C-alpha positions in Angstrom: 124.7 189.1 83.8 124.5 191.5 86.5 125.3 189.5 89.5 126.4 186.0 89.0 127.1 184.0 92.1 127.2 180.3 92.8 124.5 179.0 94.9 126.9 178.2 97.7 128.3 181.6 98.0 126.8 184.3 100.1 125.6 187.1 97.9 127.3 190.5 98.0 130.7 188.8 98.3 130.7 188.0 102.0 132.1 184.7 103.1 130.5 183.1 106.1 131.8 179.9 107.7 129.7 176.7 107.3 127.6 176.6 110.5 128.8 173.2 111.8 132.4 174.4 111.5 131.7 177.7 113.2 133.6 177.9 116.5 130.9 180.0 118.1 128.3 177.3 117.7 130.4 174.4 119.0 129.2 174.5 122.6 125.5 174.5 121.6 126.2 171.8 119.0 127.9 169.6 121.6 125.1 170.2 124.1 122.4 169.1 121.6 124.6 166.2 120.4 124.8 165.0 124.0 121.1 165.5 124.6 120.2 163.7 121.4 122.7 160.9 122.1 121.4 160.4 125.6 117.8 160.5 124.4 118.5 158.0 121.6 120.5 155.8 124.0 117.7 155.7 126.5 115.1 155.1 123.8 117.2 152.2 122.4 118.1 150.8 125.8 114.6 151.0 127.3 112.4 150.3 124.3 114.1 149.0 121.1 116.8 146.7 122.5 114.5 144.8 124.9 112.1 144.2 122.0 114.9 143.0 119.8 116.2 140.9 122.7 112.8 139.3 123.3 112.5 138.6 119.5 115.9 137.0 119.5 115.0 134.9 122.6 111.8 133.8 121.0 113.8 132.8 117.9 116.3 130.9 119.9 113.4 129.1 121.7 111.7 128.3 118.4 114.9 127.1 116.9 115.7 124.9 119.8 112.1 123.6 119.9 112.3 122.9 116.2 115.6 121.2 116.6 114.2 119.1 119.4 111.2 118.2 117.3 113.4 117.4 114.3 115.5 115.1 116.5 112.4 113.4 117.8 111.0 113.0 114.2 114.4 111.7 113.1 114.4 109.1 115.9 110.8 108.1 114.9 111.8 107.9 111.2 114.9 105.8 112.0 112.7 103.5 114.2 110.2 103.3 111.3 112.9 102.5 108.8 114.3 99.8 111.1 110.8 98.3 111.6 110.3 98.5 107.8 113.6 96.8 107.1 112.9 94.2 109.7 109.4 93.6 108.2 111.0 93.4 104.8 113.6 90.9 105.9 110.8 88.8 107.6 108.7 89.0 104.5 111.7 87.9 102.4 112.3 85.0 104.8 108.7 84.0 104.7 108.7 84.2 100.9 111.8 82.1 100.7 110.2 79.6 103.0 107.0 79.5 101.0 109.0 79.1 97.8 111.1 76.3 99.3 107.9 74.6 100.6 106.3 75.0 97.3 109.3 73.5 95.5 109.4 70.5 97.9 105.6 70.0 97.5 105.8 70.2 93.8 108.9 67.9 93.7 107.0 65.4 95.9 103.9 65.7 93.7 106.0 65.3 90.5 107.7 62.2 92.1 104.3 60.7 93.1 103.0 61.5 89.6 106.1 60.0 88.0 105.8 56.8 90.2 102.1 56.6 89.3 102.9 57.0 85.6 105.7 54.5 85.9 103.3 52.0 87.5 100.7 52.6 84.9 103.3 52.3 82.1 104.8 49.2 83.7 101.3 47.7 83.9 100.6 48.5 80.2 104.0 47.2 79.2 103.3 43.9 81.1 99.9 43.7 79.5 101.4 44.4 76.1 104.1 41.8 76.7 101.4 39.2 77.7 99.5 40.1 74.6 102.7 39.8 72.5 103.5 36.5 74.2 99.9 35.3 73.5 100.1 36.5 70.0 103.5 34.9 69.6 102.3 31.6 71.0 99.2 31.7 68.7 101.5 32.5 65.8 103.8 29.7 66.8 100.8 27.3 66.9 99.8 28.6 63.5 103.4 28.4 62.3 103.6 24.8 63.5 100.4 24.0 61.7 101.6 25.8 58.6 105.1 24.1 58.9 103.4 20.7 59.4 101.2 21.2 56.3 104.2 22.6 54.3 106.4 19.7 55.4 103.7 17.1 54.5 103.2 18.8 51.1 107.0 18.9 50.5 107.4 15.2 51.4 104.5 14.2 49.2 106.0 16.1 46.3 109.5 14.8 46.8 108.6 11.1 47.3 105.2 11.2 45.6 103.5 9.5 48.7 101.6 11.4 51.4 103.0 10.9 54.9 101.1 8.2 56.8 100.0 10.3 59.7 99.9 14.0 60.5 101.2 13.4 64.0 104.5 12.0 62.7 105.1 15.1 60.6 104.0 17.4 63.5 106.5 15.6 65.8 109.3 16.1 63.2 108.5 19.8 62.9 108.4 20.3 66.7 111.7 18.6 66.9 113.2 20.9 64.2 111.8 24.0 65.8 113.4 23.2 69.2 116.8 23.6 67.7 
């Protein structure tokens, strides 16, 4: 290990000052700092900043245009929603009117059908009552005939003599049936 030195040290034991901190180089460093700063400032002010400013202006315009378009579309969508809701309300009103008309029409048809059925049933009932009355009258005629024959047979058995005339027995039976 003949000569060990750190890589930051100057060989042969000399200590030099770090160049940026050397007082002898301050004036030239300040000069070049000023030249570099002015060059960068001019480069930024003349080229970079106008481009950035134009990009920002375009973005502002695009954003304001997009906001305007969004507001326009929002207005259109609100108008479309209002038209839809109005159309929906109109459709509901028409549907309710149709339902109401249909109910009334069906009620009228049902009432007419009921009246027709009542008339048909009343006609059938009247016809049946006439048939019953005719059957009852025929039965009563038969009953009178049977009653007359039965009365004549009973009288003949009781007294042993047949009644003189059938008309007398029929008159007696008719008189008994009236009560």
